C-alpha positions in Angstrom: 0.0 0.0 0.0 1.3 3.4 -0.9 2.1 6.0 1.8 2.9 9.7 1.4 6.6 9.0 1.9 6.7 7.0 -1.3 5.8 10.3 -3.2 9.4 11.5 -2.7 10.8 8.5 -4.6 12.1 8.9 -8.1 10.3 5.8 -9.2 6.9 6.0 -10.8 3.9 4.2 -9.4 1.1 3.4 -11.8 -2.2 1.8 -10.7 -4.6 0.6 -13.4 -8.2 0.0 -12.4 -10.1 -2.0 -14.9 -13.8 -2.3 -14.0 -16.6 -4.4 -15.3 -20.1 -3.2 -15.8 -22.9 -5.7 -15.0 -26.6 -5.2 -15.2 -28.5 -4.6 -12.0 -31.3 -6.8 -13.4 -32.0 -9.6 -11.1 -30.1 -8.2 -8.2 -32.0 -8.5 -4.9 -32.3 -4.8 -3.9 -34.7 -3.4 -1.3 -37.3 -1.5 -3.4 -39.0 0.0 -0.4 -38.5 3.6 0.6 -35.5 4.1 2.9 -31.8 3.2 3.0 -30.2 -0.1 3.5 -26.6 -1.2 2.8 -24.4 -4.1 2.0 -20.6 -4.5 1.7 -20.6 -2.7 -1.6 -22.7 0.5 -1.1 -25.7 2.2 0.4 -28.9 1.3 -1.3 -31.3 4.3 -1.4 -34.9 3.6 -2.3 -33.8 0.5 -4.1 -30.9 2.1 -6.1 -27.2 2.0 -5.6 -25.6 5.5 -5.8 -22.1 7.0 -6.1 -22.4 9.7 -3.4 -20.5 12.9 -3.6 -21.2 14.9 -0.4 -20.2 18.3 1.0 -20.4 19.8 4.5 -22.4 23.0 4.9 -23.3 24.2 8.4 -26.5 26.2 8.7 -25.3 28.4 11.7 -22.3 29.5 9.6 -24.5 30.7 6.7 -27.3 33.3 6.8 -30.6 31.6 5.7 -30.8 34.0 2.8 -27.7 32.3 1.4 -28.7 28.6 2.0 -30.4 28.0 -1.4 -27.7 29.7 -3.4 -24.9 27.7 -1.7 -26.7 24.4 -2.1 -27.4 25.1 -5.8 -23.7 25.8 -6.3 -22.9 22.6 -4.5 -25.2 20.6 -6.8 -23.8 22.3 -9.9 -20.4 21.1 -8.7 -21.6 17.5 -9.0 -22.6 16.9 -5.4 -25.8 14.9 -4.6 -25.5 15.0 -0.7 -25.2 17.8 1.8 -23.9 17.0 5.3 -24.5 19.1 8.4 -23.9 18.8 12.1 -26.5 19.6 14.7 -25.4 22.4 17.0 -26.8 21.6 20.5 -25.6 24.8 22.2 -27.4 27.1 19.7 -30.7 25.1 20.0 -30.7 24.8 23.8 -28.6 27.7 25.1 -30.4 27.6 28.4 -31.6 24.2 29.8 -35.1 23.6 28.6 -35.3 26.7 26.4 -35.1 26.0 22.7 -34.3 28.0 19.6 -34.9 26.6 16.1 -35.7 29.9 14.4 -33.8 32.1 11.9 -30.3 31.0 11.4 -31.0 27.9 13.5 -34.0 26.6 11.6 -32.6 23.1 11.1 -35.7 21.6 9.5 -35.9 24.4 7.0 -32.3 23.8 6.1 -32.9 20.1 5.6 -36.0 20.9 3.5 -34.0 23.3 1.4 -31.6 20.5 0.6 -34.5 18.2 -0.4 -36.1 21.0 -2.4 -33.0 21.1 -4.5 -33.1 17.4 -5.3 -30.3 16.4 -3.0 -29.8 13.9 -0.1 -28.7 14.9 3.4 -26.6 13.4 6.1 -27.5 14.6 9.7 -24.6 14.5 12.1 -26.6 14.6 15.3 -23.5 14.1 17.6 -24.5 15.6 19.8 -20.8 16.1 20.4 -19.7 17.4 17.0 -16.2 19.1 17.6 -16.4 21.1 14.3 -14.2 23.9 15.8 -17.3 25.0 17.6 -17.4 26.2 21.2 -17.3 23.2 23.6 -17.7 20.9 20.6 -21.4 21.8 20.4 -22.3 21.1 24.0 -24.2 23.9 25.8 -22.3 25.4 28.7 -25.0 24.5 31.2 -24.2 20.9 30.6 -20.8 21.5 32.4 -22.7 22.5 35.5 -24.9 19.4 35.8 -23.9 17.7 39.1 -21.5 14.8 38.9 -21.3 14.9 35.1 -18.5 13.6 33.0 -18.8 14.1 29.3 -18.8 11.3 26.7 -18.5 8.3 28.9 -20.6 5.8 30.8 -21.9 8.5 33.1 -25.6 8.5 34.0 -26.2 12.3 34.0 -24.4 12.7 30.7 -26.2 9.8 29.0 -29.6 11.1 30.3 -29.1 14.6 28.7 -27.4 13.2 25.5 -30.2 10.8 24.9 -32.9 13.4 25.6 -31.5 15.9 23.1 -30.8 13.2 20.4 -34.3 11.8 20.7 -35.8 15.3 20.4 -33.9 16.0 17.2 -34.8 12.6 15.7 -38.4 13.1 16.6 -38.4 16.5 15.1 -37.0 15.1 11.8 -39.6 12.3 11.8 -42.4 14.8 12.5 -41.4 16.8 9.5 -41.0 13.5 7.4 -37.4 14.3 6.5 -36.0 10.8 6.6 -35.6 8.9 3.3 -37.8 6.2 4.9 -40.6 8.8 4.9 -39.8 10.2 1.5 -37.4 12.9 2.8 -33.8 13.7 2.0 -31.9 12.3 5.0 -30.1 9.1 4.1 -27.7 8.8 7.1 -27.5 9.9 10.7 -24.3 10.1 12.8 -24.0 9.5 16.5 -20.9 10.7 18.4 -17.8 12.0 16.5 -14.2 10.7 16.3 -14.6 9.1 19.7 -11.6 6.8 19.2 -9.4 9.7 20.1 -10.6 9.8 23.7 -11.8 6.2 24.3 -8.5 4.9 25.5 -8.3 7.7 28.1 -11.7 6.7 29.5 -10.8 3.0 29.4 -13.7 0.5 30.1 -16.1 3.3 30.7 -15.4 4.6 27.3 -15.9 1.2 25.6 -19.2 0.8 27.4 -20.3 4.2 26.3 -19.6 3.5 22.6 -21.8 0.4 22.7 -24.5 2.3 24.6 -24.5 5.2 22.2 -24.8 3.1 19.1 -27.5 0.9 20.5 -29.4 4.0 21.8 -29.3 5.6 18.3 -30.4 2.5 16.4 -33.3 2.2 18.9 -34.7 5.5 17.7 -35.7 3.8 14.4 -35.0 6.4 11.7 -35.3 3.9 8.8 -31.8 4.9 7.6 -28.4 3.7 8.8 -26.3 5.3 11.6 -22.6 5.9 11.2 -19.7 6.5 13.7 -16.7 8.2 12.1 -13.3 6.8 13.0 -14.9 4.3 15.4 -13.3 0.9 14.8 -15.5 -0.8 17.4 -18.8 0.7 16.3 -21.5 -1.7 17.3 -23.6 -3.4 14.6 -25.4 -2.3 12.6 -23.7 1.1 12.9 -21.2 1.7 10.1 -17.7 2.9 11.1 -16.3 5.4 8.6 -13.1 7.3 7.8 -12.0 10.9 8.4 -8.8 12.3 7.0 -7.0 13.4 3.9 -6.2 10.1 2.2 -8.8 7.5 3.2 -8.1 5.5 0.1 -4.8 4.5 1.6 -5.2 5.0 5.4 -8.6 3.4 6.0 -8.4 -0.3 6.8 -12.1 -0.6 6.0 -15.3 -1.1 8.0 -15.3 -3.5 10.9 -17.6 -6.0 9.2 -17.6 -7.1 5.6 -21.3 -6.4 5.1 -20.7 -2.6 5.7 -19.9 -0.2 2.9 -16.7 2.0 2.7 -17.7 5.6 3.6 -15.5 8.7 3.9 -17.3 11.2 6.2 -14.6 13.9 6.3 -12.3 14.6 3.4 -10.5 17.7 4.5 -10.5 20.3 1.7 -8.2 22.6 3.6 -7.2 23.4 7.1 -9.2 25.5 9.4 -7.3 28.6 10.8 -6.6 29.7 14.3 -5.2 33.1 15.3 -1.4 32.9 14.9 -1.6 30.5 12.0 0.1 31.2 8.6 -2.0 30.5 5.5 -2.6 26.9 4.6 -4.2 25.2 1.7 -4.8 21.9 -0.1 -4.4 21.8 -3.8 -7.3 20.8 -6.1 -5.0 18.2 -7.6 -4.2 16.5 -4.3 -7.8 16.5 -3.3 -8.9 15.0 -6.6 -6.2 12.4 -6.4 -7.4 11.3 -3.0 -11.0 11.0 -4.1 -10.2 9.0 -7.3 -8.0 6.7 -5.3 -10.7 6.1 -2.7 -13.3 5.2 -5.3 -10.8 2.9 -7.1 -10.6 1.0 -3.8 -14.3 0.3 -3.3 -15.3 3.6 -1.8 -18.8 4.7 -2.6 -19.3 8.0 -0.5 -16.9 10.8 0.0 -17.8 14.0 2.0 -15.8 17.2 1.5 -15.2 18.8 4.9 -15.9 21.6 4.3 -17.5 22.2 0.9 -18.5 25.7 2.1 -17.1 26.7 5.5 -18.8 30.1 5.9 -18.3 32.4 8.9 -18.1 31.8 12.6 -20.4 34.6 13.7 -20.4 36.0 17.2 -18.6 34.0 19.9 -19.3 30.6 18.3 -15.8 29.3 17.7 -13.7 26.9 19.7 -10.4 28.1 21.2 -8.5 30.6 19.1 -10.4 29.7 15.8 -10.8 32.6 13.4 -14.1 34.0 12.2 -13.3 32.8 8.6 -13.9 29.0 8.4 -12.5 26.8 5.7 -12.2 29.6 3.2 -10.0 27.4 1.0 -13.0 25.0 0.4 -14.5 24.7 -3.1 -16.9 27.6 -2.3 -15.1 30.4 -0.4 -16.3 32.3 2.7 -18.2 34.8 0.5 -20.1 32.1 -1.4 -18.0 32.5 -4.5 -16.7 29.5 -6.4 -13.0 28.9 -5.6 -11.6 27.9 -8.9 -10.0 25.6 -9.9 -10.9 23.5 -6.9 -14.7 23.7 -7.5 -14.5 23.0 -11.2 -11.8 20.4 -11.0 -13.9 18.4 -8.5 -17.0 18.9 -10.7 -15.2 17.3 -13.6 -13.9 14.5 -11.4 -17.5 13.7 -10.3 -18.6 13.6 -13.9 -15.8 11.2 -14.9 -16.5 8.9 -12.0 -20.2 8.9 -12.9 -19.3 7.6 -16.4 -17.9 4.5 -14.5 -20.9 4.3 -12.0 -22.0 0.7 -12.7 -18.5 -0.7 -12.7 -17.5 1.1 -9.5 -20.6 0.0 -7.7 -20.8 -3.6 -8.9 -17.3 -4.8 -9.8 -15.1 -7.0 -7.6 -11.4 -6.1 -7.5 -8.3 -8.2 -7.9 -4.8 -6.7 -8.0 -1.9 -7.7 -10.2 1.7 -6.3 -9.8 3.2 -5.5 -13.3 6.5 -4.1 -12.1 8.1 -1.8 -9.6 5.4 0.5 -8.2 3.1 -0.6 -11.0 -0.2 -2.4 -10.2 -3.4 -3.3 -12.0 -6.7 -3.6 -10.3 -9.0 -5.8 -12.3 -12.8 -5.8 -11.9 -14.0 -9.2 -13.1 -12.8 -10.1 -16.6 -14.3 -7.5 -18.9 -12.7 -4.1 -19.2 -15.0 -1.2 -18.6 -13.2 1.6 -16.7 -9.6 2.4 -16.2 -7.8 4.6 -13.8 -4.0 5.1 -13.7 -2.0 6.7 -10.9 1.5 8.0 -10.6 2.9 9.1 -7.3 6.4 10.4 -8.2 8.9 10.9 -10.9 9.1 12.9 -14.1 6.0 12.8 -16.3 6.5 10.6 -19.4 4.5 8.4 -21.7 3.5 5.0 -20.4 2.5 2.0 -22.5 -0.7 0.1 -21.8 -2.4 -2.4 -24.1 -0.5 -1.0 -27.1 -1.3 2.6 -26.5 0.9 5.4 -25.0 -0.6 7.6 -22.3 0.8 10.7 -20.7 0.8 10.2 -17.0 1.8 13.1 -14.8 3.3 12.4 -11.4 1.0 11.7 -8.5 -2.1 11.4 -10.7 -4.9 9.2 -11.7 -6.3 9.1 -15.2 -9.9 7.9 -15.8 -10.7 5.9 -19.0 -14.3 4.7 -19.0 -13.7 2.5 -22.0 -10.1 1.6 -21.2 -9.0 3.7 -24.2 -10.2 7.3 -23.9 -8.8 9.6 -21.2 -11.7 11.8 -20.0 -10.0 13.1 -16.9 -6.7 13.3 -15.1 -6.4 14.5 -11.5 -3.2 16.5 -12.2 -4.1 18.2 -15.4 -6.9 20.7 -14.9 -9.3 21.9 -17.6 -11.3 23.9 -15.0 -10.8 27.6 -15.0 -8.9 29.5 -12.3 -9.9 32.6 -10.4 -8.4 35.2 -8.2 -10.3 36.9 -5.4 -10.0 40.7 -5.2 -11.3 43.4 -2.9 -12.1 47.0 -3.9 -13.1 49.9 -1.7 -16.8 50.8 -1.8 -17.2 54.4 -2.8 -20.8 54.6 -1.5 -20.2 52.9 1.9 -17.0 54.8 2.8 -18.2 58.2 1.5 -19.6 59.4 4.9 -18.0 57.0 7.3 -17.8 59.3 10.4 -16.7 57.6 13.6 -17.8 58.3 17.1 -16.4 56.7 20.3 -17.6 55.5 23.7 -15.1 54.5 26.4 -15.9 51.5 28.5 -15.2 51.7 32.2 -12.2 50.2 34.0 -13.8 49.0 37.3 -12.5 49.8 40.7 -12.5 47.4 43.6 -15.8 48.6 45.1 -17.9 48.4 42.0 -18.4 44.7 41.9 -20.6 42.5 44.0 -18.5 39.4 43.4 -15.7 39.5 45.9 -13.3 36.7 46.8 -10.0 36.3 48.5 -8.3 34.9 45.4 -9.0 35.3 41.7 -11.9 33.1 40.6 -11.8 30.7 37.6 -13.1 32.6 34.6 -15.7 30.3 33.0 -17.4 29.5 36.3 -18.3 33.2 36.5 -18.9 34.2 32.9 -20.7 30.9 32.0 -19.8 31.6 28.4 -22.1 34.6 28.2 -19.1 36.9 27.4 -15.4 36.7 26.6 -14.5 39.0 29.4 -14.0 39.0 33.2 -12.6 41.9 35.2 -10.3 41.1 38.2 -9.6 44.1 40.5 -7.6 44.5 43.6 -5.9 47.4 45.4 -2.7 47.9 47.4 -1.6 50.8 49.6 2.1 51.7 49.4 4.2 54.1 51.4 6.7 56.2 49.6 9.5 54.2 51.1 8.1 51.0 49.5 8.8 52.3 46.0 12.2 52.0 44.3 14.4 55.1 44.8 16.7 54.8 41.8 15.7 56.7 38.7 14.5 54.4 35.9 13.9 51.5 38.1 10.3 50.3 38.2 8.5 47.5 39.9 7.4 44.6 37.7 3.9 43.1 37.7 3.9 39.3 37.1 0.6 37.6 36.3 0.3 33.8 35.6 -2.8 33.2 33.5 -4.4 29.9 32.5 -5.5 31.5 29.2 -6.4 32.8 26.8 -5.6 36.6 26.9 -5.4 39.4 29.4 -5.1 43.2 29.4 -3.5 45.1 32.4 -4.6 48.4 33.8 -3.0 50.2 36.7 -4.9 53.1 38.2 -7.2 53.2 35.2 -4.4 53.4 32.6 -3.8 50.6 30.0 -0.4 49.1 30.6 0.1 45.9 28.5 -1.5 42.7 27.1 -0.5 39.1 27.1 -1.9 35.9 25.5 -1.3 32.3 25.1 -1.5 30.3 21.9 -3.8 27.6 20.5 -1.1 25.0 21.5 -0.3 26.4 24.9 -3.2 28.4 26.3 -1.5 29.5 29.6 1.0 32.3 29.8 2.9 34.5 32.2 2.9 38.3 31.7 5.7 40.4 33.2 5.6 44.1 32.7 7.2 47.2 34.5 4.5 49.4 36.0 4.4 52.8 37.6 3.0 52.9 41.1 2.3 55.8 43.4 2.4 56.4 47.2 -1.0 55.7 48.5 -3.7 53.4 47.1 -3.1 51.8 43.7 -5.8 49.8 41.8 -4.7 46.8 39.7 -7.4 45.8 37.1 -6.9 42.8 34.9 -9.3 42.2 32.0 -9.1 38.4 31.5 -10.7 36.8 28.5 -11.0 33.7 26.3 -11.6 33.1 22.6 -14.1 30.2 22.6 -14.2 27.0 24.7 -12.2 23.9 23.8 -13.8 21.4 21.4 -11.5 18.4 21.6 -10.1 15.8 24.0 -11.3 14.1 27.1 -12.8 15.7 30.2 -14.0 18.9 28.5 -16.0 19.7 31.5 -12.8 20.1 33.6 -11.1 22.8 31.5 -10.3 26.1 33.2 -9.2 29.7 32.3 -8.3 33.0 33.8 -5.9 34.5 36.3 -4.1 32.1 38.5 -1.5 34.2 40.5 -0.4 37.8 40.7 2.8 39.4 42.2 4.7 42.6 42.1 8.5 42.3 42.1 11.1 45.0 42.7 9.5 46.8 45.6 11.8 47.9 48.5 9.7 45.6 50.8 10.5 42.7 48.4 8.1 40.7 46.2 4.5 41.3 47.1 2.2 38.4 46.4 -1.3 39.7 45.6 -2.9 36.3 44.9 -4.6 36.3 48.3 -5.0 40.0 48.5 -8.8 40.0 48.0 -10.3 40.4 44.5 -13.4 41.9 43.0 -14.9 40.4 39.9 -17.1 41.9 37.2 -18.5 39.7 34.4 -18.5 41.4 31.0 -18.2 45.0 29.8 -20.6 47.8 30.5 -21.1 48.3 26.7 -22.1 44.6 26.4 -24.7 44.9 29.1 -26.2 48.1 27.5 -25.9 46.5 24.0 -24.3 49.6 22.5 -23.8 47.5 19.3 -27.5 47.4 18.7 -29.6 50.4 17.5 -31.6 50.9 20.8 -28.6 50.4 23.0 -26.4 52.7 21.0 -28.8 55.6 21.8 -28.5 55.0 25.5 -24.9 56.3 25.9 -23.2 59.5 24.9 -20.9 59.1 22.0 -18.0 61.6 21.3 -16.3 62.5 18.0 -13.1 60.7 17.5 -9.9 62.6 18.4 -6.5 61.8 19.6 -7.9 60.0 22.6 -8.1 56.5 21.1 -7.1 53.6 23.3 -8.1 50.4 25.0 -11.6 49.2 25.7 -13.2 51.6 23.3 -16.4 51.3 21.3 -16.5 52.9 17.8 -19.7 53.7 15.9 -20.5 54.8 12.4 -23.2 54.5 9.8 -22.9 53.5 6.1 -25.1 53.0 3.1 -25.3 49.8 1.2 -22.4 49.4 -1.2 -22.9 49.4 -5.0 -23.6 46.3 -7.0 -24.5 42.8 -5.8 -21.1 41.3 -5.0 -20.4 40.1 -1.4 -19.1 42.6 1.1 -16.3 42.7 3.6 -14.6 45.0 6.1 -10.9 45.7 6.3 -9.6 45.7 9.9 -5.8 45.6 9.4 -5.2 48.8 11.4 -7.1 47.6 14.5 -5.9 45.2 17.2 -8.4 42.9 18.8 -12.1 42.9 19.4 -15.5 42.3 17.7 -17.6 43.8 14.9 -21.4 44.2 14.6 -23.5 45.2 11.6 -27.0 46.3 12.6 -26.7 44.5 15.9 -25.4 41.2 14.4 -21.9 40.1 15.2 -19.7 39.1 12.2 -17.1 37.5 14.6 -14.0 38.2 16.6 -11.0 39.9 15.0 -7.4 39.8 16.2 -5.2 41.4 13.6 -2.4 42.3 16.1 -1.6 38.6 16.6 0.7 37.9 13.7 1.7 34.5 12.4 5.4 33.5 11.8 5.2 35.3 8.5 4.6 38.6 10.3 1.0 39.0 9.1 -2.4 38.5 10.8 -4.2 35.3 10.2 -7.2 37.2 9.1 -7.6 41.0 8.5 -10.6 41.1 6.2 -14.0 40.0 7.5 -17.2 38.9 5.6 -20.3 41.1 5.9 -23.2 39.1 4.5 -25.4 41.2 2.2 -28.3 39.8 4.2 -27.2 41.8 7.2 -27.2 45.1 5.3 -30.2 47.4 4.5 -30.2 50.2 1.8 -29.3 53.1 4.1 -28.0 54.0 7.6 -26.4 50.7 8.5 -25.1 50.7 12.1 -21.5 49.6 12.3 -20.0 49.1 15.7 -16.5 47.9 16.7 -15.3 47.1 20.2 -11.5 47.5 20.4 -9.7 46.0 23.4 -6.2 47.4 23.0 -6.2 50.4 20.6 -5.8 50.9 16.9 -6.3 53.3 14.0 -10.0 53.4 13.3 -9.4 55.6 10.2 -7.9 52.6 8.4 -11.2 50.7 8.6 -12.9 50.3 5.2 -16.0 48.6 3.7 -15.0 46.5 0.7 -16.6 44.8 -2.2 -15.4 41.3 -2.9 -15.4 39.6 -6.3 -13.7 36.9 -8.4 -13.8 38.9 -11.6 -10.3 37.8 -12.5 -10.6 34.4 -14.2 -8.0 32.3 -16.0 -7.4 29.2 -18.0 -4.1 27.3 -18.3 -3.9 24.1 -20.3 -1.2 22.3 -22.2 -1.1 19.9 -25.2 -1.3 16.8 -22.9 -4.5 17.9 -21.2 -7.5 15.7 -22.1 -10.6 17.3 -23.5 -13.2 18.4 -20.9 -15.1 15.5 -19.4 -18.4 17.3 -20.3 -17.7 16.5 -24.0 -18.1 12.8 -23.4 -21.0 10.5 -22.7 -21.3 6.8 -22.3 -23.8 4.5 -24.0 -23.7 0.9 -23.1 -19.9 0.2 -22.8 -18.8 2.8 -25.4 -17.6 6.4 -24.9 -18.9 8.9 -27.4 -18.6 12.6 -27.9 -21.5 14.8 -26.9 -20.4 17.4 -29.6 -18.9 16.8 -33.0 -15.5 17.9 -32.0 -14.1 16.8 -28.6 -10.8 18.7 -28.9 -9.5 20.4 -25.9 -10.1 24.1 -25.4 -9.5 26.8 -22.8 -12.9 27.5 -21.4 -13.9 30.6 -19.4 -17.2 31.6 -17.8 -18.1 34.7 -15.8 -20.4 34.4 -12.8 -23.6 36.3 -12.1 -24.3 37.0 -15.7 -21.2 39.2 -16.1 -19.3 39.3 -19.3 -15.7 39.3 -20.3 -14.7 43.0 -20.6 -10.9 42.7 -20.9 -8.2 40.3 -21.8 -5.3 40.9 -19.4 -3.0 38.1 -20.6 -2.9 35.6 -23.4 0.0 33.4 -24.6 0.2 30.3 -26.7 3.7 28.9 -26.2 5.5 28.3 -22.8 4.0 30.9 -20.4 4.2 30.2 -16.7 2.9 31.5 -13.4 -0.5 31.5 -11.7 -3.8 33.3 -12.2 -3.2 36.9 -11.5 0.5 36.6 -12.2 1.1 34.9 -15.6 4.5 35.6 -17.2 5.6 35.2 -20.9 8.1 32.5 -21.6 10.7 32.6 -24.4 8.1 31.1 -26.9 4.8 32.9 -27.6 2.5 33.1 -30.6 2.3 36.9 -31.4 -1.4 36.8 -32.4 -2.6 35.0 -29.2 -4.1 38.2 -27.6 -6.0 39.1 -30.8 -7.4 35.6 -31.2 -8.6 35.4 -27.5 -10.2 38.8 -27.8 -12.1 37.6 -30.9 -13.4 34.5 -29.1 -14.1 36.0 -25.7 -14.7 39.7 -25.5 -18.3 40.7 -24.7 -19.3 37.1 -23.9 -20.4 35.5 -20.6 -18.5 32.4 -21.6 -16.1 31.3 -24.3 -14.0 28.4 -25.4 -10.6 29.0 -27.2 -9.5 25.9 -29.1 -6.1 24.6 -28.2 -5.0 24.3 -31.9 -1.5 24.9 -33.3 -3.0 25.9 -36.7 -5.1 28.6 -35.1 -2.1 30.3 -33.5 0.5 29.5 -36.1 -0.8 28.3 -39.5 2.5 27.9 -41.3 4.7 25.9 -39.0 5.1 24.4 -35.6 5.9 27.2 -33.2 9.0 26.5 -31.2 9.6 22.8 -32.1 10.3 20.4 -29.2 8.7 22.8 -26.6 5.7 21.6 -24.7 2.9 24.1 -25.6 0.7 25.8 -23.0 -2.2 28.2 -23.5 -2.6 30.7 -20.7 -5.4 33.2 -20.6 -6.4 35.8 -18.0 -9.5 38.0 -18.4 -11.7 40.4 -16.4 -15.4 39.9 -15.9 -17.8 42.8 -15.4 -20.9 44.6 -16.6 -20.8 47.1 -19.5 -23.3 48.9 -21.7 -21.6 48.9 -25.0 -21.2 45.5 -26.6 -18.2 44.6 -28.7 -19.1 44.2 -32.3 -16.0 42.5 -33.7 -15.8 39.2 -31.8 -16.0 35.7 -33.1 -18.9 33.4 -32.2 -18.0 30.0 -30.9 
C-alpha cells in the first residue's frame, strides 16, 4: 500500500483500475423507501448510488444564502449535503429551545431536499467542528456529577434526551428517506476513538450504549460513527482524514460499505496560523484513489465553510472558516478547486455501474506498478503516478501521458476523459475594492468603557476566581480588580527602576490596567493556552488599583474531560519593591462579568442611543467602542470590512456580530491570520447601517474600510497533454462517445452572475508560466494570441478558445520540441456597449 513518503521516490507508481459493468437486473435490492446497505454501497430507495457529499453548516450561513450555496454545490456535482446539529445554539439555556432564523434546522434540511439532494445529519451531539465546547451547551458542564462522553448516567440522560428530540423533530417533518425525505444517514458521536483509550472501560461501554441507543430511535436509515473501529452493529464505522483510500483499513464488518465522512478540503485557521491550503490536484487524487478501492461515498469537509459569527468558535479559531473550500467564505466559487472536482465527479459517474458492482483483484506489473481488475471484462480504467518525471506509459499497445502523483480515468479503457493532475477547469483570483458609497460618509464616534475599581463589583473573593465558572460563556471578558496601599519608602528610589507586575494566567488573553491606565497585554496560543505576563508598572504612594481584564476566545472542542477545562488569572505578584516581592494572589479580588457596553448592548440600535458618543480625536485607546453609519455598497457582490489597522475585538452590523477579530496577533510570516471579515449582504439594508466595533487594545479606526469582494479575474491554463473536458463525453452501453462533433480540448472561461468578459489581461500560446493573477511570458509565444482570444471571448459570458496549433501559427510548428501551453487571464464585469468584432464559438 502506498504511503505519502513514497511520493518522494524517483520511481513511478502506476495503478490501473479495470472495472466491469454488469446489469442490476436480477439483483436483490430493497425496493422500499429508505436506505439499506451491504458490503458494496448504500442502497437508497432500491438504487445504488455514487455519493459525492459536501459539508455546509447552517449556523455558519445566513438563511438568505442557503439556497444559493446548495445550488452551487449541486452544480459542482454533489448529490448529498452533510451538516452537524449544534446543540448549544438550539438549547442555550436548559429547557429553552431556539430553532428559528439561522438555527432553523428543519428548514435547512427541507431546502436540501427541495434542490433534489440527499442529506446526512450528524446529530452528535458532540460534533467538535471547531465549535465552542464541541457543540455542548455550557449549562451541561454544571450538571452535578457529570463527565462528558463516557458511561456517566447524568451525561447519558441529557445526551439521549436531546438526540431523541432531534430525531423526533425530523420524523415529525417527514425528513428521513424512509418517509420520502432527503436524510439518508445519521451520525452519533464523533471521532470518539481519540478519547476512548483515556476513558478505558467506561469509554468502551459508552460506545456500545451510544450506538444501541441511536439504532433504537428507528429512523429507517443507517447510523454511522466516524473513526470508530469498534462501532456496534449495525452502525457503520467510517473514515475521516486526507487520504482514506490508503489509510482506512475498512469497515469492521464485511457487510458494511466503505464511507468517507470527512475529506478535509483545507485546514481551518486559528489566530497565529500562517496561510494553509490543499491543492485541487491532491484533493482530486485522494477521491479518485478512494473510489478505485471500493469507496462509494466521500464527503468534503468543508465544501462551504462560511463564517463563525459572534462567539461561536472553539479556542483561538478565526471567524473565517475553511475559506479554501470549493466555495469560499463569501459564497464565491473557488476555482479551480470547485471546477476540477466537478469534472472528477462527472468522470466517475461515467464509471458508475462498474464502480458500484465490480469486484477487484490486483496484479503487480512491475516496480510500483499495479493493475486492479474488476472481473474479466474491461470497462473503466484509472492510472495513478505518485512520483517521478512525467513521461508516456504504454498500456495495451497505446501510450498515455501520466503526470506524477495522478490518476487518469478511462471509462472504455481507451479514452482519457479526466486526469487528477491536469486541470481543464478555469482558475480565479479573489479581489477586494473599496466601496465608494459605503465609505463616503463613514464618520466615527467613540464611547469609552469603564475600568472598574474594587468597590464596583458584587463578586468578591480572597483569590482570583476561575473565569468560566463566573462568565458561564455569556461573554469573553471577566474583570479582576484589587488594590494595594504603598508608602513612599516601599517604591524603588533609583531613577529608571520600576516594579514589575507578574501575572500567571491559564488563558487565553489578558489586558492590564494600573490606576485606570492601560499598561500591557498578554496571551497564550492555540497550542499552549496558559502564559505569564511580566511588565514594568508605575505605582504611586497611597492606594493603587490593579485591574486585569481576562478573556477567552471560545471554549475547547476536543479531547477528554472537556467539563474540567479552566481559564483566567491564577496568581499575581509585584516584584522589585523595597519591601520585596509582594504576592497579591490572596489580596482579595473583586470580579465583574463582561463589559458595560455589552450589558447596555451599545452595538444594537436601541442600546447605541442609551450612551453619549463623542467625536473621535487623539484619545483613542483600549476598551473603546466605535460607531459609524454607512449606506449599502454598490452592486450585488459580497461585502467585507478591512480591519488591518485595528488590534483585537469584535464587529457588529446592525446588531449582528460578524465575529471576533485579532489582527495584532501575527503569524510566523509577520502577518495577521485574518484581517478582512465577511459582511453578508443579508445583514445590510439600503441606508443607515449601524457599524460598531469594540477595540480592546487600541488601533487606527481611520484605516477601517468597507470592501466589495469579487472573483472577476478568471483564467485558464492548459497544455497539449490535457484531455478534452469530461463534459464533452458520454457513455452509451460500454462505449464512450462525444457529446459534440469535436471533442478537442479548449481553454474554457465563464463569468459568474451574468457578467461578461470585458478585458483580456494576458494571453499566450507557447510556454508561459505562473499563476492566475500573475502569468509571465516564456521565451516562446505566438504573437497573435491576444487578438485571437479577444475575438473569441470579449463581450461574452463564456467562451472556449481551441487549443489548436493551426489557429495560432498556421505555417509551421511554433518553437519545435517545446511543450505548448495556453494561458489566458480575463476580467469579468458589466458594461453597456457590446463589442461588435468578436467571433462566435
